[in-house]
N, C-alpha and C positions, 0 to 999 in steps of 0.2 A: 885692466882696461877692456871693456866689452867690445866686440867687433860686429859691425853690420855689413852684410854682403847683399847688394841689390843686383838682381838680374834684370837688365833693361836693354832694349835694342839700341838706345842712344843715350848720350850724356849732354845735357844743356841744349838739346835740339828737339824742336817740336814740344807738344804738351807733355808727353810722358818723360822725355829726357829732362825737361825743366823740373818736373815734379820729383824725379829721382834725385836730382841735384839738390833740391830744397831739403828733402828728407836727410840726405847725407850731411848737408851743412848743419842742420839742427842736431844730428847725432854727434857731430864733432864738437859743437858748443857745449854739449852735455858730457863730454869726456870720453866719447866713443871713438873707435877707429872705424873708418868708412871706406868701403870698396864698391865700385859700380862697374858693371860690364857694359860693353857696347859692341855691336856688330857693324854699325855704320853711324856716321854723323856724331863725331865728338867735337863739340864746340868749346874751345878753351876760353877762360880758365875754369878748372874744377877744383874744389877743395878736397874731393875724395880721390882715392887712388884708382886709376882707370885700369880695367882688365879687358883686353881685346878678345873677342870670340870669333874664331874662323877668319875667313878672308873673302874677297869678292868672288873668287872661283867657286868656293863652297856655297855661297848664296845663290849664284847662278844655277848650280847643279840642283840645289834644293828647289829652286823655282821650276826647273825643267821636270823634275820628278813629280812635283805637285800638279803641274798641268797635264802630265801623262796619266798619273795614277790616283789623283785626289788623295794623296797621303801626306798632306801638309803637317809639319812638325814631326815627321818620321824619317827625315834625312839628317844631314849635318852630324853624322855619327862621330867622326874624328874630332870635330870642333867641340862637341858636347863632352866627349871623354877627356879632352884637354881641360875644359872648364871644370869638370869634376876633380881632376887632379889638382887644379888651382885651389878649389874649395877645401880639399883635404889639407893642402899646405897652410892655408890661412886659418883654418879651423874657426869659422865665425860662430858667434853666439846666436845670431838671428839671420835667417835667409828671407829676404824681402823680394818677392817676385812681382814684376809688372807684366806686360804682354809678352808671352813667349812665341806667339805667331809672328811671322815676318821673315821667314826663310833663314833662320839662324840657330834653332835649337831642336834637338831630338827629345820630344817630351817623354817617350818611353824610357830612354836611358836616364834622363834627369830624375823622373819621379821614382823609378825603381831604386835609384841611389838614395834619394831623400827619405824614402820610407824606412830605410835601415839606419838612419842617423838619429841622434838625440836632439838635433837642432830644430827649434820651432820654426815653422814656415808661415809667413804672412803673404797672402796673394791678393794684390789689389787688382780689381777687375775694371778695366777702362772701356770694355765693350762686352759683348755676349758670347764671344767665340768659345770660351771655356766650357760652356754647357750646351753647345750645338754640335751637330755632326759635320758642319762645314762653315756656315756663314758667321760674320761678326755682328750683323744686325738682321732682324727679321720683321721689324715693325712696319716697314714700308709696304711689304706684301701682306702683312697680317698673318704670316705663317705661324702655326702653333705645333709644328711637328717636333720641336725641341722638348715638348712636354711628354711625348710618348716614345721617342727613340729615333726620330729622323728617318731618312730613306727617301729615294726618288726626289732629291733636293731640287726645288724650283730655282735655286740660286747657284747651281753648280758652276755656271760661267762667271760668277762674280768672285771678287777676292775672298779667299785665295783660290783663284780660278782653276778649274779642271776642264780640259777640252774634250776628254774622252770618258773616263770612268767616273762612276758615282759610287763612292764608298762611304757615303754619309752615315749610313746605319752602322757600319763597322767602326767608323771613327767615333761615333757616339758611344758604342759599347766599350771601346777601348778607353775612352776618356773616363767613363764611369768606373771602370775597373781600376785604372791608374789612380784616380783621385780618391776613390773610396778607401783605398789601402793606406792613405795618409792619416795617421792617428794624432798628429799635432800640427794641424794646419788651420789657420784662421782666414776666412774670406772677407775681403774689404770691398763692398760695393761703394762707388763714389757718389751715389744718390739714393734717396729713399725709393724712387721708382725702380731702380735696378735691384735694390734689396728685395722688393716684392717678387721680382722674377726669380732671383736666386733661391728664395725660399720655396719655390715650386720646381726647381731644377734638379739636375743630378748632383749638385753641390749642397743640397739642402741639409744634409746630415752633419755638416761642419759648422763650427761657431761662425756667426756672421755679425759683422760690426760696420756700420756706415761711417766712413771718414771722407768728406768731400775733398775735392782738389783745392789746394791752397793757391791764393793769388799773391804775388809779390807786390804789395801796395807801395813799396818804395820805388818800383819801376813803373807800375801802372797806377798813375795818379793824374789829376787834371793838370795838364801842361798848358800854361797861359800863353807862352810865346810859340805859336805854331807857324810863324812866317816862313821858316825854312821848308817845312813839308808842303805848305801851300804853294810856294814858289816852285819846288821840285816837280810837283804833279799838276800844276796849273789849276789848283782848286781855289777859286776866288769868287766872292760875291753871290754865291748860291747856297741854298739850304742843302746840306750834304747828307746823303743817305748812304751809309757804309755797310758793307758785308765782308766777311773774311772767312776763309777756310783753308786747310792744308791741301785738300784735294777737292776741287769743285766737280759736281755732277748733279744728277737729278735729285738724289737724296739730300744734297746740301741746298737745293733750291735754285740752281743756276737758271733753269728755264723760267722760274717765277720772277726772278729779277728782270729778265728780258721782257716778260709780260708786263711787269710794273713800269718798265721804261716806256712802254707804248701809251700809258694813260696819264703819265705825269706831265706837267708843264715844264718844258726844258728851259724856259727863261727863268724859272723859279727854283727848280730842283735839279740835282745832279747825283747820279748813282756812281759810287766808287767801290769796286770789288778788289779785294786783296787775296793773293794766293793763286791767281790764274796761271796756267801754262801758256806757252807761246801760241799754241793753236787756238786756245780760247780767247786770248787777247785779240787775235785777228778776227774772230767770229762775233765779238760783242758789237752792239750798235754803236755808231760813231759818237753818239751823245754821251755814252758811258766812259768812265775812266777805268782801265784795267791795270793792276799792279801785280807783279810776280811775287811769289812767296818770299818772305824775308826772315832771316834769322836775327835781324837787328831789332831787339825788343824795344829799344828807345824810340826808333822810328815807328814801330807798331803802336806804342803808347801815344805818340804824337798824332797818328792817324785816328785813333780812338777819340782823342781829345778834340781834334778839329771837327769831327763829325757832329752833326746836330741830332741825328738818330742812328742807332745801330739796329740793323734789320737782320733777323735770322729767319730764313725760309727753310731751314733744315727740318727734316721729319724724323731723324734718328739721332738723338743725343743722350748718352748715358750721364752726362753732366751739363755741358754747355760752357766750355772754358772761355771761348771768345766772348760770349755774352757777359760772363763774370768780369773779364778783363775790361770790357768797354764800360761796364757799370762802375768799376774801380776808378775809371777816368771821368766819372760823373756824367756819362752819356746815357740817356734813356734808351730803352730797347722795345722793339716790336717783334714778336715772335709767334710761331704757331703753337697751338695747343697740343703738343706732341711729347711723348716720352717724359724726360726729366725736366724739360725747359720750364714748366710752370712753377717749379720749386724756386727758381731764381727771379722770375718776373712777376710783379704784382701791380696793383693800381697806382702805387706810389713811385714805381720805377719804370713804368711804360704800359704796354698793352699786350694782351694775348688774344690772337684771333684764330679762327678755325683754319685748319690745314688746307692750303691751296686757295684760300679766299683772297685773291690779290686786290679786289675792290675794297675789302675791309682793311687790308694793309694800307691802302692809299688814304682811307678815311682816318685811320689812326695817325698817319703822318700829319694830316691837316690839323688834327686835334693837338698834337704835340707842338706844331708850329704856332698855333694860336696861343697856347699857354707859355711857350718858350722853353728852351732847354733847361734854363735855370730853375724852373718850377720843380723839376725832377732831380736835379743835380745832387743835392744834399742827401736825399733818400737813397739814391743809387750808391753813393760812396759809403754811406753809413751801413747799408746792408752787407756790403762786401767786408767792411772792417769788422762787423759784429760776428758774422758767420763763416766767412770764407778767406780771411787773411792767412797767409802761409804759416805764420808763427803758431796760431791756434791749431791749425790743421796738422802741422808737423808735430806739435806737442802731443796730439792725440795718438800719433804713431809711437812716440817715445813712451807714453804711459802704457800703451799696449805691450810694447817690447819688454818693459820692466815687469809687467804682470806675468808675462809668459816665462821670463827667466826665474821669477820667484816660484 
């Protein structure tokens, strides 16, 4: 029985945790044994065997050293050595890596270990951190230092934030050395847009294969009875404009939703934002409905289904998972012409407008309202079923694993 070992920060929590769980489920159905790591946020149940990495004190110390020295992913020494000991015990056939940033892994120790094993490594990139000296995204600022080696980072204060030192150049050089030494590592961008970047990055010498994120279409589907969620949040009788994010900020378009709220007719439209923290809930205009982040995927699917339009004002998406989830629930999308988003949204499933053009957002809303949600519903669902359902996407991983083992 072949064994899969996935390195993930979470299990069944957030987009990455859910994707890791999906891959593990598919591996098990095909006769594999599956293990998934987590540093925080393990949402039961899981079909895979869970492996804990570190503890809360380790993550706090990792956070402190990152903020002082800009050395993210160079702490958590003891936790990473324990992880390696566990890998030696399990002896997996494939190592599947997801994001290693997040205050829980020492990349130097991990990759120096992996280079000396015979285990094929598959690394799924959910953002751009792996080929920059500091940041996880750079499109918002239009920064291209990642092409030449970084240094004097304009986003030093952004996640993973450093308050004092800027070692982005040294981080870049270290990443290049660590990742170049890997002789059996395949890079998986989750979109064609990200693939283009990877082919120009410090990872360009590795095999690269696009596998998009998979959507569980048995959970995210058009829910007809939405009375419960309507009653819970007081959403009745208006054209519902929905937005969702794990962490809201300027890059996710929080300010643009506030600007949109100023020009819509509040007797006709209502904006609902999912994933706000308590502070943001207090700050939003009284006409808007703010909902905190939820791990309840059934409730999230109901919110997607009750919406008349899903709006993404995000300017940095390597895939656009919430967009795909809403389309799986037959809800059309209006989004900005940024990064990977246009791969998901076309004329049959909604509208793409220029970044920051709130007036065009509003005009697109009116167009969808005139045609009606049902005009787009079938195309939205069909596109996800054809290209992005979890079974097809996870099978691509299994095909890749089998080819690497051969």
